[in-house]
C-alpha positions as CSV (number, residue, x, y, z in Angstrom):
1,M,-41.5,20.9,28.6
2,W,-44.8,19.4,27.5
3,K,-45.4,22.3,25.1
4,V,-42.1,21.5,23.4
5,I,-42.8,17.8,23.2
6,S,-46.2,18.4,21.8
7,S,-45.1,20.9,19.1
8,K,-44.7,19.9,15.5
9,M,-41.1,21.1,15.3
10,F,-40.0,18.7,18.0
11,W,-41.3,15.7,16.1
12,L,-39.8,17.1,12.9
13,Y,-36.4,17.3,14.7
14,A,-36.9,13.7,15.9
15,V,-37.6,12.6,12.3
16,A,-34.6,14.5,11.1
17,V,-32.4,12.7,13.8
18,F,-33.8,9.4,12.8
19,A,-33.2,10.1,9.1
20,V,-29.6,11.1,9.7
21,L,-28.9,8.0,11.9
22,A,-30.5,5.8,9.2
23,I,-28.3,7.3,6.5
24,F,-25.1,6.9,8.6
25,S,-26.0,3.4,9.6
26,F,-26.8,2.4,6.0
27,A,-23.6,4.0,4.7
28,Q,-21.2,2.7,7.3
29,I,-22.5,-0.2,9.4
30,G,-24.6,-1.7,6.6
31,A,-21.8,-1.7,4.0
32,R,-19.3,-3.3,6.4
33,N,-21.7,-5.8,7.9
34,S,-22.7,-7.1,4.5
35,V,-19.2,-7.8,3.2
36,E,-18.8,-11.4,2.0
37,L,-15.9,-13.2,0.4
38,K,-17.1,-14.2,-3.1
39,Q,-15.6,-14.9,-6.5
40,L,-12.1,-13.4,-5.7
41,P,-10.1,-13.9,-8.9
42,I,-7.2,-16.3,-8.2
43,A,-4.6,-17.4,-10.8
44,V,-3.8,-21.1,-11.0
45,V,-0.5,-22.1,-12.6
46,N,0.3,-25.8,-13.2
47,A,4.0,-25.7,-14.0
48,S,4.1,-29.5,-13.8
49,G,1.3,-30.2,-16.2
50,N,1.2,-34.0,-15.7
51,Q,-1.6,-36.3,-14.7
52,Q,-1.7,-35.9,-10.9
53,S,-1.4,-32.1,-10.9
54,K,-4.1,-31.9,-13.6
55,K,-6.4,-34.0,-11.4
56,I,-5.8,-31.6,-8.5
57,I,-6.6,-28.6,-10.7
58,S,-9.7,-30.3,-11.9
59,Q,-10.8,-31.0,-8.3
60,L,-10.2,-27.4,-7.3
61,E,-12.2,-26.1,-10.3
62,D,-15.1,-28.4,-9.2
63,K,-14.8,-27.1,-5.7
64,F,-15.1,-23.5,-6.7
65,S,-17.4,-23.8,-9.7
66,D,-20.5,-22.5,-7.9
67,S,-21.3,-18.8,-8.5
68,D,-21.3,-18.2,-4.7
69,A,-17.9,-19.8,-4.2
70,Q,-15.4,-17.7,-2.3
71,L,-12.7,-17.9,-5.0
72,K,-12.8,-17.8,-8.8
73,L,-10.0,-19.8,-10.3
74,I,-8.3,-18.5,-13.5
75,E,-5.9,-20.8,-15.3
76,V,-2.6,-19.0,-16.3
77,K,-0.2,-21.0,-18.5
78,K,3.1,-19.4,-17.5
79,E,4.2,-18.2,-14.1
80,S,6.1,-15.3,-15.8
81,S,2.7,-13.8,-16.7
82,L,1.8,-13.4,-13.0
83,K,3.9,-10.3,-12.4
84,Q,2.0,-8.2,-14.9
85,G,-1.3,-9.8,-13.9
86,F,-0.6,-8.7,-10.3
87,N,0.4,-5.2,-11.3
88,D,-2.7,-4.9,-13.5
89,K,-4.8,-6.1,-10.5
90,K,-6.2,-9.1,-12.3
91,Y,-5.5,-11.5,-9.5
92,Y,-5.7,-11.2,-5.7
93,G,-3.4,-14.2,-5.4
94,A,-2.0,-17.3,-7.1
95,F,-1.9,-21.1,-6.6
96,V,1.3,-22.3,-8.2
97,I,2.1,-26.1,-8.6
98,D,5.8,-26.7,-8.9
99,K,7.3,-28.1,-12.1
100,D,8.6,-31.2,-10.2
101,F,5.3,-31.7,-8.3
102,D,4.2,-34.9,-10.2
103,K,7.8,-36.3,-10.1
104,S,7.9,-35.8,-6.3
105,L,4.6,-37.5,-5.8
106,T,5.7,-40.5,-8.0
107,S,8.9,-40.9,-5.9
108,Q,6.8,-40.9,-2.7
109,Q,4.5,-43.5,-4.1
110,D,7.4,-45.7,-5.2
111,Y,9.0,-45.2,-1.8
112,L,5.8,-46.3,0.0
113,K,5.5,-49.3,-2.3
114,G,9.1,-50.3,-1.5
115,L,8.5,-50.0,2.3
116,V,5.4,-52.2,2.0
117,I,7.3,-54.9,0.0
118,Q,10.2,-54.8,2.6
119,A,7.7,-55.2,5.4
120,K,6.1,-58.2,3.8
121,T,9.3,-59.9,2.9
122,K,11.5,-59.2,6.0
123,D,10.8,-62.6,7.5
124,V,11.3,-64.5,4.2
125,P,14.4,-66.8,4.4
126,E,17.3,-66.1,2.0
127,Q,16.8,-69.6,0.5
128,A,13.2,-68.9,-0.3
129,L,14.1,-65.6,-2.0
130,A,16.8,-67.3,-4.0
131,A,14.4,-70.0,-5.1
132,N,11.7,-67.5,-6.2
133,A,13.0,-65.3,-9.0
134,Q,9.9,-63.0,-9.1
135,L,10.0,-62.4,-5.3
136,K,13.8,-61.7,-5.5
137,T,13.2,-59.2,-8.2
138,Q,10.6,-57.4,-6.1
139,V,12.9,-57.3,-3.1
140,E,15.7,-55.8,-5.1
141,A,13.3,-53.3,-6.6
142,A,12.1,-52.3,-3.2
143,K,15.7,-51.8,-2.0
144,T,16.3,-49.5,-4.9
145,M,13.0,-47.6,-4.2
146,T,13.9,-47.0,-0.6
147,Q,17.6,-46.1,-1.0
148,T,16.9,-42.4,-0.8
149,L,14.2,-40.4,0.8
150,P,11.7,-38.9,-1.7
151,T,11.3,-35.2,-1.9
152,Q,8.3,-33.2,-0.9
153,A,6.0,-32.0,-3.6
154,K,5.8,-28.2,-3.6
155,I,2.9,-25.7,-3.9
156,R,3.4,-22.0,-3.6
157,V,0.7,-19.6,-2.6
158,I,1.2,-16.0,-3.7
159,T,-0.9,-13.1,-2.4
160,N,-1.1,-9.8,-4.2
161,Q,-1.2,-7.8,-0.9
162,G,-1.1,-4.3,-2.4
163,M,-4.3,-4.9,-4.4
164,S,-6.3,-5.0,-1.2
165,A,-5.3,-5.6,2.4
166,Q,-8.7,-7.1,3.3
167,A,-8.7,-9.5,0.3
168,S,-5.0,-10.4,0.9
169,S,-5.8,-11.4,4.5
170,A,-8.6,-13.7,3.2
171,V,-6.5,-15.2,0.5
172,T,-3.6,-15.8,2.9
173,T,-5.9,-17.8,5.0
174,A,-7.9,-19.6,2.2
175,L,-5.2,-20.8,-0.2
176,P,-2.8,-22.3,2.3
177,K,-5.7,-24.0,3.9
178,I,-6.6,-25.6,0.6
179,A,-3.1,-26.8,-0.1
180,N,-2.6,-28.1,3.5
181,A,-5.9,-30.0,3.2
182,L,-4.6,-31.6,0.0
183,S,-1.4,-32.6,1.8
184,Q,-3.3,-34.0,4.8
185,G,-5.5,-36.1,2.5
186,M,-2.5,-37.6,0.8
187,S,-0.8,-38.2,4.1
188,Q,-3.8,-40.0,5.6
189,K,-4.0,-42.4,2.6
190,M,-0.3,-43.3,2.9
191,Q,-0.6,-43.7,6.7
192,G,-3.5,-46.0,6.1
193,V,-1.4,-48.2,3.8
194,L,1.5,-48.3,6.3
195,K,-0.7,-49.2,9.2
196,E,-2.4,-51.9,7.2
197,N,1.0,-53.5,6.4
198,N,2.5,-52.9,9.9
199,V,5.3,-50.7,8.5
200,T,7.3,-48.8,11.1
201,L,9.1,-45.6,10.2
202,S,12.1,-43.6,11.3
203,S,11.7,-39.9,12.1
204,N,13.1,-38.8,8.7
205,Q,10.7,-41.2,6.9
206,W,7.8,-40.0,9.0
207,Q,8.4,-36.4,8.0
208,I,7.8,-37.1,4.3
209,I,4.8,-39.3,5.0
210,N,3.3,-36.8,7.4
211,E,3.8,-33.8,5.0
212,P,4.0,-35.0,1.4
213,V,3.2,-31.6,0.1
214,K,5.2,-28.6,1.2
215,V,3.3,-25.3,1.1
216,T,5.2,-22.0,1.0
217,T,3.7,-18.5,0.8
218,Q,5.0,-15.4,-1.0
219,V,3.8,-11.8,-1.0
220,K,3.8,-9.6,-4.0
221,N,3.3,-5.8,-4.0
222,K,3.8,-5.9,-0.3
223,I,2.2,-3.2,1.9
224,P,5.1,-1.5,3.7
225,N,5.1,-0.7,7.4
226,K,3.5,2.6,8.6
227,S,0.8,2.3,5.9
228,V,-1.9,2.2,8.5
229,S,-2.4,-1.5,8.0
230,G,-3.1,-1.0,4.3
231,M,-5.7,1.8,4.9
232,A,-3.5,4.6,3.7
233,P,-5.2,4.9,0.3
234,M,-8.6,5.2,1.8
235,L,-7.5,7.8,4.3
236,L,-5.8,9.8,1.6
237,V,-9.1,9.7,-0.4
238,M,-10.9,11.1,2.6
239,L,-8.3,13.9,3.1
240,S,-8.5,14.8,-0.6
241,W,-12.3,14.9,-0.6
242,M,-12.4,16.9,2.7
243,S,-9.8,19.4,1.5
244,A,-11.7,20.0,-1.7
245,L,-15.0,20.1,0.2
246,L,-13.7,22.8,2.6
247,G,-12.0,24.7,-0.1
248,S,-14.9,24.7,-2.5
249,I,-17.4,26.0,0.1
250,L,-15.1,28.7,1.3
251,L,-14.2,29.9,-2.2
252,W,-17.8,29.7,-3.4
253,R,-18.9,31.9,-0.5
254,E,-16.1,34.4,-1.2
255,H,-16.9,34.6,-4.9
256,K,-20.6,34.9,-4.1
257,K,-20.0,37.9,-2.0
258,R,-18.2,39.6,-4.8
259,A,-20.6,38.6,-7.6
260,E,-22.9,41.3,-8.9
261,N,-26.5,40.6,-7.8
262,G,-25.2,37.2,-6.6
263,L,-24.7,36.1,-10.3
264,F,-21.4,34.6,-11.4
265,T,-19.9,36.1,-14.5
266,L,-17.4,34.4,-16.8
267,S,-14.7,36.3,-15.0
268,T,-16.0,35.1,-11.6
269,I,-15.9,31.5,-12.8
270,N,-12.4,31.9,-14.2
271,S,-11.4,33.1,-10.8
272,Q,-13.1,30.0,-9.2
273,M,-11.0,27.8,-11.5
274,I,-7.7,29.6,-10.8
275,T,-8.2,29.7,-7.1
276,G,-9.2,26.0,-7.3
277,I,-6.0,25.1,-9.0
278,V,-4.0,26.9,-6.3
279,L,-6.1,25.2,-3.6
280,A,-5.4,21.7,-5.2
281,I,-1.6,22.5,-5.1
282,V,-1.7,23.7,-1.5
283,A,-3.9,20.8,-0.3
284,S,-1.9,18.1,-2.1
285,L,1.4,19.4,-0.8
286,S,-0.1,19.6,2.7
287,I,-1.5,16.0,2.5
288,Y,1.8,14.7,1.3
289,F,3.7,16.6,4.1
290,F,1.5,15.2,6.9
291,A,1.2,11.7,5.5
292,H,4.8,11.1,4.4
293,T,7.0,13.6,6.3
294,V,5.2,13.7,9.6
295,F,3.7,10.2,9.9
296,G,6.1,8.3,7.7
297,V,3.7,6.7,5.2
298,P,6.1,5.3,2.5
299,V,5.7,6.9,-1.0
300,P,7.8,5.2,-3.7
301,D,7.7,8.0,-6.2
302,A,7.0,11.3,-4.5
303,G,6.8,13.6,-7.6
304,N,4.4,11.3,-9.4
305,F,2.3,10.8,-6.3
306,I,2.0,14.5,-5.6
307,L,0.7,15.0,-9.2
308,I,-1.9,12.3,-8.6
309,L,-3.0,14.1,-5.4
310,M,-3.3,17.4,-7.3
311,F,-5.3,15.9,-10.1
312,N,-7.8,14.2,-7.7
313,V,-8.2,17.1,-5.4
314,F,-8.9,19.4,-8.3
315,V,-11.4,17.0,-9.8
316,F,-13.2,16.8,-6.4
317,Y,-13.1,20.6,-6.3
318,L,-14.8,20.8,-9.7
319,I,-17.5,18.3,-8.7
320,Q,-18.3,20.1,-5.5
321,T,-18.2,23.6,-7.0
322,C,-20.5,22.4,-9.8
323,I,-23.1,21.3,-7.2
324,L,-22.7,24.6,-5.3
325,D,-23.0,26.8,-8.4
326,W,-26.2,25.0,-9.5
327,T,-27.9,24.5,-6.2
328,G,-26.3,26.9,-3.8
329,F,-25.6,26.1,-0.2
330,I,-28.5,23.7,-0.1
331,G,-26.4,21.3,-2.3
332,W,-23.6,21.2,0.3
333,P,-25.2,18.2,2.2
334,L,-25.2,16.3,-1.2
335,V,-21.3,16.4,-1.5
336,V,-21.1,15.2,2.2
337,L,-23.4,12.3,1.4
338,I,-21.3,11.3,-1.6
339,M,-18.3,10.9,0.7
340,L,-20.3,9.3,3.5
341,F,-21.7,6.6,1.2
342,S,-18.5,6.1,-0.7
343,M,-16.1,5.6,2.3
344,G,-18.2,2.7,3.5
345,V,-17.6,0.7,0.3
346,I,-14.3,1.8,-1.5
347,S,-12.1,0.2,1.2
348,Y,-13.3,-3.3,0.2
349,P,-12.8,-5.2,-3.1
350,K,-15.9,-5.0,-5.3
351,E,-16.1,-8.8,-5.2
352,M,-16.7,-8.7,-1.4
353,L,-19.6,-6.2,-1.6
354,S,-23.3,-7.2,-1.6
355,P,-25.3,-6.4,-4.8
356,L,-27.1,-3.6,-3.0
357,Y,-23.8,-1.7,-2.2
358,L,-22.0,-2.8,-5.4
359,N,-24.7,-1.5,-7.8
360,G,-26.2,1.2,-5.6
361,I,-23.0,3.0,-4.5
362,Y,-19.8,1.5,-5.8
363,S,-20.8,1.5,-9.4
364,W,-21.2,5.3,-9.6
365,T,-19.0,6.9,-7.0
366,P,-16.0,8.7,-8.5
367,L,-14.0,8.1,-5.2
368,R,-13.4,4.5,-6.1
369,F,-11.2,5.6,-9.1
370,T,-9.2,7.8,-6.8
371,M,-8.8,4.9,-4.3
372,D,-7.5,2.8,-7.2
373,M,-5.0,5.5,-8.2
374,Y,-3.7,6.0,-4.7
375,T,-3.4,2.2,-4.3
376,N,-1.4,2.0,-7.5
377,G,0.9,4.9,-6.4
378,L,1.6,3.5,-3.0
379,Y,1.6,-0.3,-3.3
380,I,1.8,-1.6,-6.9
381,N,5.5,-2.0,-7.8
382,G,5.1,-1.5,-11.5
383,T,2.9,0.1,-14.2
384,S,-0.7,-0.7,-13.8
385,S,-3.1,-0.6,-16.8
386,T,-5.9,0.4,-14.4
387,M,-4.2,3.8,-14.0
388,T,-5.2,4.8,-17.5
389,T,-8.8,3.9,-16.9
390,D,-8.9,5.9,-13.6
391,L,-7.4,8.9,-15.3
392,T,-9.8,8.8,-18.2
393,V,-12.9,8.4,-16.1
394,L,-12.0,11.0,-13.5
395,G,-10.8,13.3,-16.3
396,C,-14.2,13.0,-18.0
397,V,-16.0,13.6,-14.7
398,G,-14.0,16.7,-14.1
399,L,-14.5,18.0,-17.6
400,G,-18.2,17.4,-17.4
401,A,-18.3,19.3,-14.0
402,L,-16.3,22.1,-15.6
403,V,-18.7,22.5,-18.5
404,L,-21.7,22.5,-16.1
405,I,-20.0,25.2,-14.0
406,Y,-19.8,27.6,-16.9
407,L,-23.3,26.6,-18.1
408,S,-24.8,27.4,-14.7
409,S,-23.6,31.0,-15.0
410,L,-24.8,31.5,-18.5
411,L,-28.3,30.0,-17.9
412,K,-28.9,31.9,-14.7
413,R,-27.8,35.2,-16.2
414,K,-30.1,34.5,-19.1
415,E,-33.0,33.8,-16.8
416,K,-32.3,37.1,-14.9
C-alpha cells in the first residue's frame, strides 16, 4: 500500500482527478452559481402619453439607469410593435401603460377631492350654504365628482416566456412588483388625505382607494406543458451533440481501419461525409421520435424542426470529425470539453452571465446558436430574425470544418 502511495503515478492520478473535478466544477457549478439578473431588455409602452404616465416612466428610467440595474428599459412607441419584437427576441418582457391611465388617475383625484369637500361641509347648515355662493358651488361640484366611482388605472405586464424560462420567471416577479409598488404608493397618499380629513368609506369606495392601479399579466410565446419546464431546447442540444460525438468517433475509427497506412484519401473523406449525412438523418429522426412521440414534447412544425435537427447534428459531426482527423483520438476529450463548458452557460440568457463566462465561453461556443434555433422552433410563435443569424454562423462553422477535414488529408499525405 505504501509503495503505491509513494509512487509518482499515484500522485499523477491524484492531480488528474483534481484537474477533472476542477474543470467540472468550473463548467457546471461556477457558471450556475455566478448567474445574476442584470440589464434584461424590457420594452416600455406609454399608450397614454400624458403628464402623469410620463412622470412614472421617467421615475422608472431613473430607477434602472445604473449599469448594474436588473432591467434595461427600452421605450417602444406602439404596442403593435411588441409582437415582432418578442418574436425577434429583443425584449424579455414589456411594461404597458393603458391609454386611459391618466384619465383614470384624474378621475380618482377628483373623486378624492369631492369626498374631502363633502366631509368638511357635511355639518354646514343649509342656510349657510345658501348664503355662501362659493361654498355652495364647491358642494355641488363635490356631488358631481362623487356621483360615480372612478375606474382603476391599468398597467399590463407582458412576459416573453419562450425567449428564456429563467428570465421569464425573473421578469414575472420583478415587473408586477414594480407596478404594485407604484399602486401602493398612490394608495398610501390617498389614505393619508382621507385620514387627515376624517373621511369614512364604503367597501366599494375602499376598493378603489386601496388599489388605484390594477396590474394584469400576460404571457407571449408561452412554453407549453411537457416541455421539461422550458429546458427542452437545452436537452435537445445535448442529445444532438452527443449523437454527433458518438457517431463521429465510431465512423472515424471505422474509416481509420480501412485507410491505407492510416492516411485518409479523398475517397475516404467523401465516405466520412456521406456516412455523416446518413448519421445526421438517423440521429435527428431518433431525437424527434423520443422527444415528441415518446415523451410528448410539443413541436409546432415537425417537418421544419426535423430539418433544423439534421442541420445542427451534421454541423456538430463536421466539427468533431475535423478535430479527430487533425489530432486523432487524443482530440476526443476536446469535443467533450466543448459540450461540458457550453451546457453550463447556454441555458441562461447572456445578460445573466458573469463577464468571465460570457466572454470566456458563451462568446465562442457554437452550441449557443443551436440553442437559439431550437428555442425558435419550439417556443417562438412566428418568424424570428435571429434564425437567419444562427443558420449563417453555424453554416460558416460547418463549412470551415469541412475545408479543414479535406486539408488534413492533403497535408498529411504530402508529409508522408
